[in-house]
C-alpha positions as CSV (number, residue, x, y, z in Angstrom):
1,X,91.1,106.2,97.4
2,X,89.4,103.9,99.9
3,X,87.6,101.1,99.9
4,X,85.2,98.7,102.5
5,X,86.9,95.5,101.7
6,X,88.7,93.1,104.2
7,X,91.7,95.0,104.8
8,X,95.4,94.3,104.4
9,X,97.4,93.1,107.4
10,X,100.7,95.1,108.4
11,X,102.9,92.0,107.1
12,X,101.0,92.3,103.6
13,X,101.7,95.7,103.1
14,X,104.3,95.3,100.5
15,X,103.0,92.0,98.9
16,X,99.9,93.4,97.6
17,X,102.1,95.5,95.1
18,X,103.6,92.0,93.9
19,X,102.3,91.4,90.3
20,X,99.8,88.4,90.6
21,X,99.4,88.5,93.8
22,X,96.4,87.7,95.9
23,X,95.1,88.0,99.3
24,X,93.7,85.1,99.5
25,X,93.5,81.7,97.5
26,X,92.3,82.2,93.5
27,X,89.6,80.5,94.0
28,X,88.2,82.5,96.4
29,X,88.5,85.4,95.2
30,X,88.2,87.0,91.3
31,X,90.9,89.0,89.5
32,X,94.3,88.7,88.1
33,X,96.1,90.5,91.2
34,X,98.1,92.5,88.4
35,X,96.0,96.5,89.0
36,X,98.2,97.8,91.9
37,X,101.3,96.3,90.8
38,X,100.3,98.8,87.4
39,X,98.9,101.2,88.8
40,X,102.3,101.8,91.2
41,X,104.7,100.7,88.2
42,X,102.5,103.9,86.3
43,X,102.8,106.7,89.4
44,X,106.7,105.5,89.7
45,X,107.3,105.6,86.1
46,X,105.7,109.4,86.4
47,X,107.9,110.4,89.2
48,X,105.4,109.6,91.8
49,X,104.3,107.2,94.9
50,X,101.8,104.9,95.9
51,X,101.9,102.9,98.7
52,X,98.9,101.8,101.1
53,X,97.6,102.6,104.1
54,X,95.6,100.4,106.3
55,X,93.7,100.7,109.2
56,X,94.5,98.0,111.9
57,X,94.6,94.2,110.8
58,X,91.1,93.4,112.0
59,X,89.7,96.6,110.7
60,X,87.7,96.5,107.4
61,X,88.8,98.6,104.3
62,X,91.8,99.6,102.6
63,X,93.3,103.6,102.1
64,X,96.2,104.0,99.1
65,X,97.9,107.2,99.0
66,X,99.4,108.8,95.8
67,X,101.5,111.6,95.0
68,X,102.2,113.1,91.8
69,X,104.9,115.6,90.9
70,X,103.3,118.8,89.5
71,X,106.0,118.8,86.1
72,X,107.0,115.5,84.7
73,X,109.7,115.2,83.2
C-alpha cells in the first residue's frame, strides 16, 4: 500500500509504528497515531512482517510492504 502524503524521514521509520506517535504536532494533524501500530501488531501476530519502504526524505509519499504467511498456525 502507498500514499501521497509528506513522506517519512529515514530517522523516523520505526517511530511511525509506535502507538500514539505522529510525525507532526497534534494540532496540525487529525488522528490518534494508532493505526500503523495496530496494523503491525496484527500482521506480526500471525507471523508476518510490516515495514515502511519510504522514498528519499524530501520525496512525497510512503510505501508500506507486508509479508503474510501462507498458512497461519
